[in-house]
N, C-alpha and C positions, 0 to 999 in steps of 0.2 A: 445118662442116668435119668430115670423117671421121677418126676416131682410127686410128692405126697401132699395130700390135702387133709385138713381137718375142719370141722365146724365147731366153733366155740359159741356157747349160748350163755348170756348173762341176763338175769331177771331181777326185777324189783317190784314191790307192791305200791300201787297208787292208792293211798288210803284216805286222802283228804282232797275234796274238790277244790278246783281253782288254785292249785299250788304248783310250784316248780320243784323238780327233783334233780339235784346235781349228783351224778353218779360217775365213779371212776372205776374202770376195769383194767386189769393187767393181762396182756397176752403172754403165753408161754415164751420163754427165751428162744425156742427153736422155730418160732414163726418168723418168716422172712418177708412175706407179702400179704396184704389184705386184698383179696380178689373181688369180694362182693359182700353184700349184707342184706338183711331183711329184718323187719320188725313184725312181731306177732303179739298176741295177747290172749289171756284167758277169756276175755270178752271182746271179740273183734269189733263189735259195733261201737263200743266206747272208745277204743283206739282210733277207729276210723273218724268218728265225729268230734271227739274231744281232744285228741292228741296232736302235739307238734314237738319238735326237738331241734337241737343243734348237736352235731356229732363231729368230733375231731379225733385225729390219731397223731400222737407225738407232737401236739401243738398245732398241727395243720388242720384247718377246717375242711371237712368233707361235705357237710351240709350246714347251711346257715341257720341261725336262730329263727324259730317259727316255721321251719320247713314242715309241712303237713305230713303226719304219719301215714295217711292214706296213700301217699305217693311212694312209700317204702314197703307197703303190704303186698301180699300175694294171695290171690283167690284159690279156692279149692279146685277149680278147673284147670289150673296151670300145672303142667307136668313137673315133678320134683326137681329135675335138673335145670329148670328154667325159672325157679322161684326167686333167685337172688338178683338184686340190683347190681349190675356189673360196674366195677371200678376200672374199666379199660384193661390195661396190661398189669394192673395192680398198683397198690400204694405201699411203699416200703414201710415196714413196721416200726422203724426207728427205735425208740425206747419202749415200744409196746404198750404205751399208756393210751387207753381209749376213754374219752370223756364224753358224756352225754348230758345235756340239759334238757330234760323232758318237762313239758308243760301240759297240765290238764286245764281245759277251759270249758265253761258251761256251754251246752248245746241242747236245744229243745228236743233233738232227735235221739238223745241218749241221756237219760236221767242218771245221776251219779250213784254208783255203788262201788266199793273197792274192787280193783282189778289188777292183774299182773301184766306187766309189759316185759317182753323178751326181745333182746337184741341178739341176732344170730349173725356171726361173722364167718365167711368162707375164707380160710387161710391156707397159704402154701408154706410148707415146712422147708427149712434149710437143708 
């Protein structure tokens, strides 16, 4: 039987400079594995220079606090099928709870204006 995949996107607005944003997202019950992820933004420059995060799935840390957003972004020259950061053979979805602690931090290369951050997850269905 062939596996089926979906891409789940979760977005939030960063509307205050130098703040932390605790976000919780729930995966659909039919998701069995998290295969990869990427982070995008309505203003990639702000995400690149100002952003960092901690990401966990079902209580297990995938990326530690202060992990730079630029390391989870993908450029326009990357083919669509290669944009995701791979999580190896996948991470079991467990209870399907994704938590993200996103931090916006001052940076002279990107003056603050509100922007949207999007976490995109590549998931395998049961």
